[in-house]
DRENVEX-318039 format. One record per residue (C-alpha): residue in one letter; z, x, y. Coordinates in steps of 0.02 Angstrom, whole numbers, padded with zeros to 5 digits, always signed. Example, Ala and Ser with C-alpha at 12.3 -4.5 7.8 and 13.67 -1.06 7.14 Angstrom:
<sites>
A+00390+00615-00225/S+00357+00684-00053/
</sites>
This chain:
<sites>
X-01165+00372+07636/X-01207+00263+07508/X-01357+00182+07584/X-01427+00347+07610/X-01454+00383+07430/X-01585+00228+07407/X-01670+00296+07565/X-01693+00463+07496/X-01749+00414+07326/X-01886+00301+07420/X-01938+00444+07527/X-01958+00567+07375/X-02050+00424+07264/X-02168+00393+07420/X-02204+00585+07433/X-02225+00594+07252/X-02371+00460+07256/X-02503+00585+07316/X-02462+00700+07165/X-02483+00572+07036/X-02646+00509+07107/X-02694+00679+07097/X-02653+00702+06924/X-02743+00565+06873/X-02899+00614+06949/X-02888+00789+06888/X-02847+00717+06709/X-02976+00612+06698/X-03108+00746+06759/X-03038+00872+06651/X-03044+00760+06482/X-03219+00720+06535/X-03270+00912+06550/X-03197+00952+06385/X-03321+01021+06253/X-03350+00888+06099/X-03408+00714+06093/X-03290+00566+06050/X-03437+00464+05976/X-03507+00614+05885/X-03340+00639+05806/X-03316+00465+05748/X-03476+00434+05692/X-03458+00585+05572/X-03578+00730+05530/X-03710+00625+05441/X-03718+00491+05579/X-03905+00465+05658/X-03925+00483+05834/X-03943+00298+05862/X-03769+00269+05772/X-03704+00389+05892/X-03760+00329+06035/X-03719+00137+06000/X-03536+00205+05976/X-03554+00282+06131/X-03606+00116+06225/X-03452+00014+06136/X-03336+00145+06209/X-03428+00144+06378/X-03446+00328+06377/X-03633+00291+06426/X-03569+00227+06605/X-03579+00332+06767/X-03413+00429+06777/X-03368+00326+06948/X-03374+00168+06845/X-03261+00238+06696/X-03137+00308+06834/X-03125+00132+06905/X-03107+00045+06745/X-02969+00170+06690/X-02868+00162+06874/X-02883-00034+06860/X-02801-00028+06678/X-02670+00096+06741/X-02629-00045+06888/X-02610-00169+06746/X-02498-00042+06642/X-02637-00026+06532/X-02655+00171+06469/X-02802+00126+06370/X-02821+00130+06176/X-02810+00273+06059/X-02978+00276+05949/X-02879+00395+05827/X-02762+00259+05785/X-02821+00093+05870/X-02651+00071+05946/X-02625+00060+06141/X-02574+00226+06219/X-02431+00168+06318/X-02347+00074+06156/X-02365+00233+06062/X-02305+00356+06195/X-02153+00222+06222/X-02107+00248+06033/X-02143+00431+06028/X-02056+00488+06188/X-01874+00470+06130/X-01900+00589+06001/X-01975+00730+06127/X-01842+00674+06250/X-01699+00699+06114/X-01778+00867+06053/X-01776+00917+06236/X-01620+00869+06291/X-01531+00952+06132/X-01616+01117+06176/X-01563+01110+06365/X-01392+01070+06305/X-01393+01214+06176/X-01461+01325+06306/X-01321+01282+06446/X-01182+01300+06330/X-01233+01485+06299/X-01314+01540+06461/X-01194+01474+06585/X-01035+01552+06505/X-01149+01710+06479/X-01197+01712+06646/X-01024+01688+06706/X-00962+01831+06594/X-01089+01933+06655/X-01050+01921+06830/X-00865+01955+06810/X-00892+02103+06724/X-01048+02182+06789/X-01099+02351+06708/X-00999+02301+06551/X-01070+02277+06371/X-01078+02089+06399/X-01191+02124+06551/X-01300+02224+06454/X-01289+02104+06312/X-01335+01952+06439/X-01484+02065+06485/X-01558+02084+06313/X-01528+01899+06252/X-01615+01856+06421/X-01755+01987+06396/X-01790+01924+06218/X-01790+01742+06261/X-01929+01765+06400/X-02025+01879+06287/X-02036+01789+06112/X-02156+01639+06119/X-02085+01473+06063/X-02201+01451+05924/X-02165+01621+05859/X-01973+01592+05872/X-01986+01405+05770/X-02091+01511+05632/X-01977+01651+05623/X-01825+01525+05615/X-01907+01419+05480/X-01948+01569+05375/X-01776+01661+05391/X-01646+01500+05382/X-01758+01369+05283/X-01876+01485+05172/X-01748+01642+05144/X-01586+01569+05171/X-01589+01396+05119/X-01468+01333+05257/X-01588+01214+05349/X-01694+01081+05291/X-01877+01071+05264/X-01965+01054+05444/X-02025+00884+05397/X-01989+00780+05565/X-01844+00701+05623/X-01752+00641+05453/X-01775+00706+05287/X-01871+00612+05158/X-01713+00507+05080/X-01645+00450+05246/X-01674+00296+05322/X-01706+00278+05504/X-01557+00190+05602/X-01608+00028+05689/X-01687+00065+05866/X-01577+00052+06009/X-01598+00219+06115/X-01718+00291+06013/X-01613+00445+05993/X-01576+00454+05814/X-01406+00535+05848/X-01350+00410+05947/X-01431+00261+05851/X-01358+00325+05697/X-01183+00334+05781/X-01204+00163+05845/X-01253+00086+05662/X-01107+00200+05585/X-01229+00271+05479/X-01161+00448+05437/X-01275+00503+05319/X-01426+00452+05439/X-01335+00553+05582/X-01302+00709+05464/X-01497+00700+05421/X-01541+00694+05601/X-01434+00830+05659/X-01479+00944+05518/X-01681+00924+05565/X-01644+00933+05739/X-01540+01109+05741/X-01695+01226+05715/X-01800+01150+05853/X-01664+01139+05968/X-01627+01313+05944/X-01801+01370+05973/X-01816+01275+06124/X-01634+01342+06187/X-01672+01512+06163/X-01817+01490+06275/X-01707+01418+06395/X-01564+01534+06391/X-01648+01667+06501/X-01695+01596+06664/X-01520+01498+06670/X-01410+01657+06611/X-01495+01753+06736/X-01480+01633+06880/X-01302+01610+06834/X-01259+01788+06853/X-01357+01816+06997/X-01286+01659+07094/X-01109+01704+07027/X-01120+01891+07106/X-01164+01822+07265/X-01014+01695+07273/X-00884+01809+07200/X-00927+01935+07354/X-00883+01813+07488/X-00755+01797+07598/X-00690+01628+07542/X-00666+01700+07370/X-00564+01846+07432/X-00469+01733+07542/X-00431+01620+07384/X-00375+01773+07290/X-00262+01841+07434/X-00185+01681+07433/X-00126+01697+07257/X-00218+01571+07163/X-00246+01617+06971/X-00410+01688+06905/X-00456+01546+06839/X-00443+01423+06978/X-00538+01536+07085/X-00678+01576+06966/X-00706+01387+06890/X-00643+01282+07040/X-00724+01379+07178/X-00827+01514+07115/X-00925+01418+06992/X-00950+01261+07089/X-01022+01343+07230/X-01139+01431+07117/X-01199+01278+07034/X-01330+01227+07163/X-01460+01357+07112/X-01419+01349+06925/X-01449+01149+06939/X-01627+01201+07023/X-01671+01318+06867/X-01603+01185+06749/X-01727+01056+06811/X-01878+01174+06821/X-01821+01251+06638/X-01817+01049+06576/X-01996+01032+06646/X-02038+01181+06537/X-01966+01137+06385/X-02050+00972+06401/X-02222+01062+06404/X-02150+01190+06263/X-02118+01043+06151/X-02309+01037+06119/X-02305+01191+06011/X-02109+01160+05942/X-02171+00984+05877/X-02316+01056+05774/X-02225+01188+05710/X-02083+01066+05647/X-02184+00926+05627/X-02084+00828+05756/X-02166+00649+05790/X-02164+00673+05966/X-02278+00641+06126/X-02329+00837+06113/X-02400+00827+05945/X-02473+00660+05998/X-02575+00754+06119/X-02639+00889+06016/X-02694+00771+05871/X-02799+00671+06012/X-02862+00818+06094/X-02932+00887+05946/X-03019+00722+05901/X-03087+00718+06085/X-02978+00549+06118/X-02973+00535+06298/X-02839+00393+06330/X-02680+00477+06240/X-02714+00645+06321/X-02740+00552+06484/X-02573+00458+06448/X-02488+00600+06388/X-02511+00708+06557/X-02482+00561+06665/X-02311+00526+06563/X-02271+00715+06599/X-02308+00699+06778/X-02204+00534+06801/X-02049+00618+06713/X-02065+00779+06819/X-02062+00665+06972/X-01898+00576+06903/X-01810+00738+06858/X-01840+00800+07025/X-01750+00638+07086/X-01603+00680+06969/X-01588+00846+07036/X-01579+00776+07224/X-01425+00668+07172/X-01342+00794+07080/X-01356+00910+07235/X-01263+00774+07322/X-01131+00761+07191/X-01097+00959+07196/X-01118+00990+07379/X-01061+00840+07494/X-01163+00927+07643/X-01326+00877+07556/X-01262+00694+07555/X-01221+00709+07758/X-01393+00796+07780/X-01483+00652+07677/
</sites>
């Protein structure tokens, strides 16, 4: 059974290769089809056509598209994502530097959503038609209806500007805090490892509002799926048998019903996590969060191809790894999945 896990991982990786190749091709073509000329942008409005053409030649943009694509793929094979024209730094290094900020924010939003959505879905399923059930529907509808950027701006206006409870939305730390030594790249964990409580408090305070913004966006699908899955399990024969056997309501609910209802919830959680990675692009701009989302937007405005291509490819790889993690979680929740594998 243990040997089936590496085989499953290998099959999933092989199945994902065509998708990764398609992402590379489509991303390359789309970035070249975007309006704007990087050479003209960096030459400036006062540049002569000869100067713009010289910059275009130095960047290799005057070469045929197949030649540019072959050069790009050759760089990817060496682990080279290219060089950012706006910063002059390797794209791979900048993505690795910014990725922990985005992942920390996304994980915080997902954990917050799970802490709210799963108990809310379970409570709504055990009391259908009650005020809790109706309240869960209202929360779910609001979470789906409100765009993340609007929620972020509203949260900033209320909790920072009006009430003064939250710090200024100026990144991962306030101006007077020092970043902890990098171990994981997650400021909450690194500050605890360094026993720097001041940095931990600052990082936690800065993380609350953006995580709340992402979490509210994720509450709706997880709560709805938890409620629907729990309703299906609670009406099954084995739950009625467990109750007739005299087991306590808590054991029936959590040991039997919730565990069997978790598989569709885990699937939804994986999809929501990938959505949150995309929603990060807007949330990072609202809260000046130095992640890969804001990096991609700034590069897109400047018609800087390499960072945009690196961002999309990184998101595709994260999505593949996320699906692998979901498959492993399936095996931990339901042993039948391990047997089938």
